[in-house]
C-alpha positions as CSV (number, residue, x, y, z in Angstrom):
1,M,0.0,0.0,0.0
2,I,1.3,3.4,-0.9
3,G,0.4,6.4,1.1
4,M,1.0,10.1,0.9
5,R,0.7,12.9,3.4
6,M,1.0,16.7,2.6
7,K,1.9,19.3,5.2
8,G,1.4,23.0,5.0
9,L,-1.3,23.0,2.3
10,S,-4.1,25.4,2.8
11,F,-7.0,26.7,0.7
12,N,-8.0,30.3,0.7
13,A,-11.7,30.2,-0.3
14,A,-12.0,34.0,-0.4
15,A,-9.2,34.2,-3.0
16,V,-11.3,31.9,-5.2
17,M,-14.8,33.1,-4.4
18,Q,-14.2,36.8,-4.8
19,P,-12.9,36.7,-8.4
20,A,-15.7,34.2,-9.2
21,Q,-18.3,36.6,-7.9
22,R,-16.8,39.5,-9.7
23,A,-16.8,37.5,-12.9
24,A,-20.5,36.4,-12.3
25,R,-21.6,40.1,-12.2
26,R,-20.2,40.5,-15.7
27,V,-21.1,37.0,-17.1
28,F,-24.7,36.6,-15.9
29,P,-26.0,39.8,-17.8
30,Q,-24.2,38.6,-20.9
31,Q,-25.8,35.2,-20.7
32,G,-29.2,36.7,-20.0
33,A,-29.0,39.1,-22.9
34,Y,-27.9,36.2,-25.2
35,V,-30.9,34.0,-24.3
36,R,-33.3,37.0,-24.4
37,G,-32.1,37.8,-27.9
38,I,-32.6,34.2,-29.2
39,A,-36.2,34.2,-27.7
40,K,-37.1,37.6,-29.2
41,R,-35.8,36.6,-32.6
42,S,-37.9,33.4,-32.5
43,I,-41.1,35.5,-32.2
44,R,-42.2,36.5,-35.7
45,R,-44.4,39.6,-36.4
46,R,-47.6,39.0,-38.4
47,A,-50.0,41.8,-39.3
48,N,-52.9,39.5,-39.8
49,R,-54.5,39.1,-36.4
50,R,-56.5,36.1,-37.5
51,K,-53.3,34.1,-38.2
52,S,-51.8,32.2,-35.2
53,S,-48.6,30.3,-35.1
54,P,-48.8,26.5,-35.3
55,P,-49.0,24.8,-32.0
56,G,-45.5,23.9,-30.7
57,R,-43.9,26.9,-32.6
58,P,-43.1,30.3,-31.0
59,P,-46.1,32.7,-31.0
60,Y,-46.6,35.4,-33.6
61,T,-46.8,38.9,-32.3
62,H,-49.2,41.3,-34.0
63,T,-48.3,44.5,-32.1
64,G,-44.8,43.6,-31.0
65,A,-45.8,43.5,-27.3
66,I,-44.6,40.0,-26.7
67,K,-41.2,40.8,-28.1
68,R,-40.9,43.9,-26.0
69,A,-42.0,42.0,-22.9
70,V,-39.1,39.5,-22.9
71,L,-36.7,40.9,-20.3
72,F,-33.9,39.6,-18.1
73,A,-32.6,40.5,-14.7
74,A,-29.2,39.3,-13.5
75,G,-28.6,38.9,-9.8
76,A,-25.5,38.0,-7.8
77,D,-25.9,34.3,-8.4
78,D,-28.6,33.8,-11.0
79,V,-30.4,35.2,-14.1
80,L,-34.1,35.4,-14.7
81,I,-35.2,35.6,-18.3
82,G,-38.8,35.7,-19.6
83,P,-41.9,37.6,-20.5
84,S,-42.8,40.3,-18.0
85,A,-46.3,40.0,-16.6
86,S,-46.3,43.7,-15.9
87,V,-46.0,44.4,-19.7
88,I,-48.3,41.7,-21.2
89,G,-50.0,40.0,-18.3
90,R,-50.4,36.2,-18.2
91,I,-50.3,35.6,-21.9
92,G,-46.6,35.0,-22.0
93,H,-47.0,32.1,-19.6
94,T,-50.0,30.8,-21.4
95,H,-48.2,30.8,-24.7
96,E,-45.2,29.0,-23.2
97,F,-47.1,26.2,-21.5
98,G,-50.6,26.4,-23.0
99,G,-53.8,26.9,-21.1
100,I,-56.9,29.0,-20.9
101,E,-56.9,32.8,-20.8
102,P,-59.9,34.2,-18.9
103,A,-62.5,36.3,-20.6
104,Q,-61.8,40.0,-21.0
105,K,-63.7,42.9,-22.2
106,R,-65.1,42.1,-25.7
107,K,-63.0,38.9,-25.8
108,P,-64.3,35.5,-24.8
109,Q,-62.4,32.9,-22.9
110,R,-59.8,31.3,-25.2
111,R,-57.8,28.0,-25.0
112,Y,-54.2,28.2,-26.2
113,P,-52.0,25.3,-27.2
114,P,-48.4,25.4,-26.0
115,R,-46.3,27.8,-28.2
116,P,-43.0,27.7,-26.3
117,F,-40.4,30.3,-27.0
118,M,-38.3,30.5,-23.8
119,G,-37.6,26.8,-23.4
120,P,-36.4,26.4,-27.0
121,A,-34.3,29.6,-26.7
122,L,-32.5,28.2,-23.7
123,A,-32.0,24.9,-25.5
124,V,-30.4,26.7,-28.4
125,A,-28.2,28.8,-26.1
126,W,-27.3,26.0,-23.7
127,P,-24.1,24.8,-25.5
128,R,-22.7,28.3,-25.8
129,L,-23.4,29.4,-22.2
130,P,-20.2,27.9,-20.6
131,G,-18.2,29.8,-23.2
132,F,-19.2,33.1,-21.5
133,W,-17.2,32.0,-18.5
134,R,-14.0,31.2,-20.5
135,D,-11.2,33.3,-19.0
136,S,-13.6,35.4,-17.0
137,I,-12.1,34.6,-13.6
138,R,-8.6,34.9,-14.8
139,R,-9.3,38.4,-16.1
140,S,-11.0,39.4,-12.8
141,A,-8.1,38.3,-10.6
């Protein structure tokens, strides 16, 4: 049996964590903007309000509101990306997962099939997301 013992080895967690946190403040917004851009480009504009996108494909926008509503917010350890309910209400969620939109003024209750745009955007971006971290900690140190 072969054994090994090391003396005098220490690990300075702060020396690793602080540069990683500085890098995250720069990388997370870049990743969020990248995924948001892919999602916004997947939503096509159509003037004909009677024309809906096929189920399973990203929704069409007739006024541009859905595209404008796709936002991102980068925190210290995460990024949130998606349609803002304060801009377009629940319809972004309903398009992504399908469901029923309640009746509104002059509009009856409507059933929507899933027309995801955020999930597919993340799937397209996923392979490139680690590349945003390349050399980011080395540059921060």
